[in-house]
C-alpha positions as CSV (number, residue, x, y, z in Angstrom):
1,X,-68.8,-94.1,-117.3
2,X,-66.2,-94.9,-120.0
3,X,-62.6,-94.0,-120.5
4,X,-60.9,-92.3,-123.4
5,X,-57.8,-94.0,-124.9
6,X,-54.5,-92.1,-124.8
7,X,-51.1,-93.1,-126.0
8,X,-48.6,-92.6,-123.2
9,X,-48.6,-92.9,-119.4
10,X,-48.1,-89.6,-117.5
11,X,-47.6,-88.1,-114.1
12,X,-50.2,-85.5,-112.9
13,X,-51.2,-84.4,-109.4
14,X,-54.8,-83.8,-110.7
15,X,-55.2,-87.6,-111.3
16,X,-55.2,-90.9,-109.5
17,X,-54.1,-94.0,-111.3
18,X,-55.2,-97.6,-111.0
19,X,-54.6,-100.9,-112.9
20,X,-56.8,-101.6,-115.9
21,X,-58.5,-104.9,-115.1
22,X,-58.8,-107.3,-118.0
23,X,-62.2,-108.6,-117.3
24,X,-66.0,-108.0,-117.8
25,X,-67.4,-104.6,-116.8
26,X,-70.3,-105.3,-114.4
27,X,-72.5,-103.3,-112.0
28,X,-73.3,-105.0,-108.7
29,X,-76.8,-104.0,-107.4
30,X,-76.9,-105.0,-103.8
31,X,-79.7,-105.0,-101.3
32,X,-81.2,-108.1,-99.7
33,X,-79.6,-110.0,-102.6
34,X,-77.1,-109.3,-105.4
35,X,-77.9,-108.6,-109.0
36,X,-75.0,-108.5,-111.5
37,X,-75.8,-106.4,-114.5
38,X,-73.6,-106.4,-117.7
39,X,-72.7,-103.2,-119.6
40,X,-75.6,-104.0,-122.0
41,X,-78.0,-104.3,-119.1
42,X,-78.3,-108.1,-119.0
43,X,-78.6,-110.1,-115.8
44,X,-75.4,-112.2,-115.5
45,X,-75.8,-113.3,-111.9
46,X,-76.5,-116.9,-112.9
47,X,-73.2,-117.0,-114.9
48,X,-71.1,-116.2,-111.8
49,X,-73.0,-117.8,-108.9
50,X,-70.0,-117.5,-106.5
51,X,-70.5,-113.7,-106.7
52,X,-74.2,-114.0,-105.8
53,X,-73.7,-113.0,-102.2
54,X,-71.6,-109.8,-102.6
55,X,-74.3,-107.9,-100.7
56,X,-73.1,-109.8,-97.6
57,X,-69.6,-108.2,-98.0
58,X,-70.9,-104.6,-98.0
59,X,-71.5,-102.6,-94.9
60,X,-74.8,-101.0,-96.3
61,X,-78.5,-101.6,-96.6
62,X,-78.3,-101.1,-100.4
63,X,-75.6,-100.0,-102.8
64,X,-74.7,-100.0,-106.5
65,X,-71.1,-100.7,-107.2
66,X,-69.2,-100.4,-110.5
67,X,-66.4,-102.9,-111.2
68,X,-65.0,-105.7,-113.2
69,X,-65.3,-109.5,-113.0
70,X,-61.9,-111.0,-113.4
71,X,-60.3,-114.4,-113.3
72,X,-57.0,-114.1,-111.3
73,X,-53.9,-116.2,-111.6
74,X,-51.5,-115.3,-108.7
75,X,-53.3,-112.0,-108.5
76,X,-53.0,-111.2,-112.2
77,X,-56.1,-111.1,-114.4
78,X,-56.4,-113.5,-117.3
79,X,-59.0,-112.7,-119.9
80,X,-58.2,-115.9,-121.7
81,X,-59.2,-117.8,-118.5
82,X,-62.3,-115.7,-118.0
83,X,-63.5,-116.4,-121.5
84,X,-64.2,-120.0,-120.5
85,X,-66.8,-118.6,-118.1
86,X,-68.5,-115.9,-120.1
87,X,-70.8,-117.9,-122.4
88,X,-71.6,-120.8,-120.1
89,X,-75.4,-121.5,-119.9
90,X,-75.8,-125.0,-118.7
91,X,-76.2,-125.1,-114.9
92,X,-74.0,-128.1,-114.4
93,X,-71.2,-126.5,-116.5
94,X,-71.5,-123.3,-114.5
95,X,-71.3,-125.1,-111.2
96,X,-68.3,-127.0,-112.3
97,X,-66.6,-123.9,-113.6
98,X,-67.0,-122.1,-110.2
99,X,-64.6,-124.6,-108.8
100,X,-62.1,-124.9,-111.6
101,X,-62.2,-121.3,-112.9
102,X,-63.3,-119.1,-109.9
103,X,-63.8,-115.3,-110.5
104,X,-63.4,-112.2,-108.3
105,X,-65.2,-108.9,-108.4
106,X,-62.9,-105.9,-108.5
107,X,-64.8,-102.8,-107.2
108,X,-63.6,-99.4,-108.3
109,X,-66.6,-97.0,-108.0
110,X,-69.8,-96.3,-106.0
111,X,-72.9,-95.0,-107.7
112,X,-75.5,-95.4,-104.9
113,X,-75.5,-95.9,-101.2
114,X,-78.3,-96.4,-98.7
115,X,-81.0,-94.6,-100.6
116,X,-78.9,-91.8,-102.0
117,X,-77.2,-91.4,-105.4
118,X,-73.4,-90.7,-105.1
119,X,-72.7,-89.9,-108.8
120,X,-72.4,-86.2,-108.1
121,X,-69.8,-86.7,-105.3
122,X,-66.2,-86.1,-106.3
123,X,-64.2,-89.1,-107.3
124,X,-62.0,-89.1,-104.2
125,X,-65.1,-89.0,-101.9
126,X,-66.7,-92.0,-103.8
127,X,-63.4,-93.9,-103.4
128,X,-63.3,-93.1,-99.7
129,X,-66.9,-94.4,-99.2
130,X,-66.1,-97.5,-101.3
131,X,-63.1,-98.4,-99.1
132,X,-65.3,-98.2,-96.0
133,X,-68.2,-100.1,-97.7
134,X,-66.4,-103.3,-98.9
135,X,-65.3,-106.1,-96.6
136,X,-62.6,-107.7,-98.8
137,X,-62.8,-111.5,-99.4
138,X,-61.8,-113.9,-102.1
139,X,-64.9,-112.9,-104.0
140,X,-64.6,-109.1,-103.9
141,X,-61.7,-106.6,-103.7
142,X,-61.3,-102.9,-104.1
143,X,-59.1,-101.8,-106.9
144,X,-55.9,-100.1,-105.5
145,X,-54.9,-96.6,-106.7
146,X,-52.1,-94.2,-106.4
147,X,-52.0,-90.4,-106.6
148,X,-50.1,-88.5,-109.4
149,X,-47.5,-91.2,-110.3
150,X,-48.9,-92.8,-113.5
151,X,-45.5,-93.7,-115.1
152,X,-44.4,-95.9,-112.2
153,X,-47.7,-97.7,-112.1
154,X,-47.5,-98.3,-115.8
155,X,-44.1,-99.8,-115.5
156,X,-45.3,-102.0,-112.7
157,X,-48.3,-103.4,-114.6
158,X,-46.2,-103.9,-117.7
159,X,-43.7,-106.0,-115.6
160,X,-46.7,-108.0,-114.4
161,X,-48.0,-108.5,-118.0
162,X,-51.3,-106.6,-117.2
163,X,-53.3,-104.7,-119.8
164,X,-52.6,-101.1,-118.7
165,X,-53.7,-98.4,-116.4
166,X,-56.6,-96.0,-116.0
167,X,-56.2,-92.3,-115.0
168,X,-59.1,-90.7,-113.2
169,X,-59.4,-86.9,-112.5
170,X,-59.8,-85.9,-108.9
171,X,-63.0,-83.9,-108.2
172,X,-64.9,-85.4,-111.2
173,X,-68.4,-86.8,-110.9
174,X,-69.5,-90.2,-112.2
175,X,-71.1,-89.7,-115.7
176,X,-73.2,-92.8,-116.6
177,X,-72.8,-93.9,-120.2
178,X,-70.5,-91.0,-121.1
179,X,-66.9,-91.3,-122.5
180,X,-64.9,-88.4,-121.2
181,X,-61.4,-87.3,-120.7
182,X,-61.9,-87.3,-116.9
183,X,-61.1,-91.0,-117.2
184,X,-58.2,-92.0,-119.5
185,X,-57.0,-95.5,-120.3
186,X,-53.4,-96.2,-121.3
187,X,-52.7,-99.7,-122.6
188,X,-49.3,-101.5,-122.3
189,X,-48.8,-103.0,-125.7
190,X,-47.5,-106.5,-126.1
191,X,-46.8,-108.1,-129.5
192,X,-47.4,-111.7,-130.4
193,X,-47.5,-113.9,-133.5
194,X,-50.9,-115.6,-133.7
195,X,-52.9,-117.7,-136.2
196,X,-56.4,-116.4,-137.0
197,X,-58.8,-119.3,-136.9
198,X,-62.2,-117.7,-137.1
199,X,-64.4,-114.7,-136.3
200,X,-67.8,-113.8,-134.8
201,X,-70.4,-111.4,-136.1
202,X,-70.4,-107.9,-134.7
203,X,-73.2,-106.3,-132.7
204,X,-74.2,-102.6,-132.1
205,X,-71.7,-100.3,-133.6
206,X,-69.8,-103.3,-135.0
207,X,-72.9,-104.8,-136.7
208,X,-71.5,-104.1,-140.2
209,X,-68.2,-105.8,-139.5
210,X,-66.9,-108.5,-137.1
211,X,-67.1,-108.6,-133.3
212,X,-64.1,-110.7,-132.3
213,X,-61.4,-112.9,-133.7
214,X,-60.6,-116.4,-132.6
215,X,-56.8,-116.8,-132.6
216,X,-54.2,-119.4,-131.6
217,X,-50.8,-118.7,-130.1
218,X,-47.7,-120.6,-130.8
219,X,-46.3,-122.8,-128.0
220,X,-43.1,-124.8,-128.2
221,X,-42.9,-124.0,-132.0
């Protein structure tokens, strides 16, 4: 399920609000083992071996959890730090990175639990089940959320230099693959002067243009 971008944070009793985690969107399919699946459907378990036992942190026989893989620095996600992990293929490099650049799985939704789909359950019920399901550890946490007060959370994440917030409408089901206004993302904008050093080719809807820029930031002039 995808969020629609809106311009300004807001307060609304029909919504809950949570931080927008600056990481890699990933499904955790957990039973006797853990399979991490990217948004494109690729198996990325081998890229993040420290997350390969998430199933041991769930009070369930089997479950599918939606969340984000992040690299935290003092509790704040750093996508720049995470980028050093995303494309690693060599087993030795991956093993070394698990020690120098550890990652955490931030769980924020529940799609399936013990033989039953939960996507038609209202958002607040899925959140309640997720809280009871996850045993927090350094490898998995549940995303915190607050009710109605989006502006204060936006101010807090801005002070912490995080990416933004996500508003999710109470009572809404989980809509796989759909971008709706039941989930709204609000970014906290930061400006910076950077030097463009290169670019990568686009894929999918960006196949006719570029996918990403490689930029450098100024430090000490």
